[in-house]
N, C-alpha and C positions, 0 to 999 in steps of 0.2 A: 737380668730378668726385666728390669724396668725399661731398658732400651727395646727389648723384644715386644713389650706391650705397646710402646709408642709406635713402633714400626708396623705392627698389626693394625692398630687403630688408624694410622695413616693410610694403609692399604684398603681398609674398609671404606674410609672416606673417599678415596680415589675411585673405588668401584661404585659408590653411590652417586658420584658427580654426574656421570652420563644419564643416570636414571632420573635425576631431578632437574638438571640444568643443561643437558647435552642436546644434540640435534633432535632426537626423538623422545624428549623428556615427557614426563607426566604433565608438566605445566603446558607444554605446547599441545599435547593431546587434548587436554581440557579446553584450551582456547579454541582449537579446531572444532571440537564438538559443539561449543557455543556458537561458532560461526556457521556451522552446518545447520543448527537449529534455527538460527535467524534467517538463513537463506531458504530453508524449507517453508517457513511461515510466509516469507515474501513470495515464494513460488505458489503457495496455496492461494494467495490473493490474486495473483496473475492468472492462475488456472480458472478461478471463478469468473474473472473478468472476460477471459477468452470464451468461456462457456456462454456467457450472456451475449457477447458479440456474435458468436456462431449461431445462436438462436435467432438473433435479430437479422442476420444475413439470410438464414433459411426462410424467415418470415417474409423478408423483402423479395426473395426469389419466387416464392410460391403464392403469396397472397397480395391482392391489390389493396386490401384494407390498410396495411401498414404504410404503403406508398401514399395512399390518399390522405391518411392522417398526418404524415410528414409534410405533404404539400399544403395542407390546410394550416397547420400550426407554425411551421417554419417559414413558409413562403407566402402565406396569406392568400392562397388560391381558393376560388369558389367554383361550384359547378355551374353549368349553363342553366339559365332561368332560376337561379337561386339569388336571394337577396341577402346581403351582408349588413348586419347591424353591429355597430361598435358602441359600447356603452362606456362612457368616460366618467370618472369620479369628478365631482365639482372641485374646483380649485379652492384652497383655503383662503379666507380673507386675511391679508397681512395685518390688518389692525386688530383682529381678534386673536391672532396667534402669537403676537408679541407680548412679553411679560410687561405688566404695568410697572412703571418707574415711579418711586415715591418722590 
């Protein structure tokens, strides 16, 4: 009777092995679910970025305002008969910016 109990317990453990540690085990399923969730969150970020880029492309194709603003700020272009003023901050005096040495 004792040997039969050990044999049945061994068979139950052998049946449980594929469920917990085999090729399609619960541990692998949980890991794959975690990886899918991470990939979905990464995809959501990329979808939002693609939406912004698509809006920018359509704005560049249809309106001249976006093209003009890019030319002004990125390339420094100005219109004809327009005066460009550049305001520069005064440079800091090196004597006043150094810490006093005792």
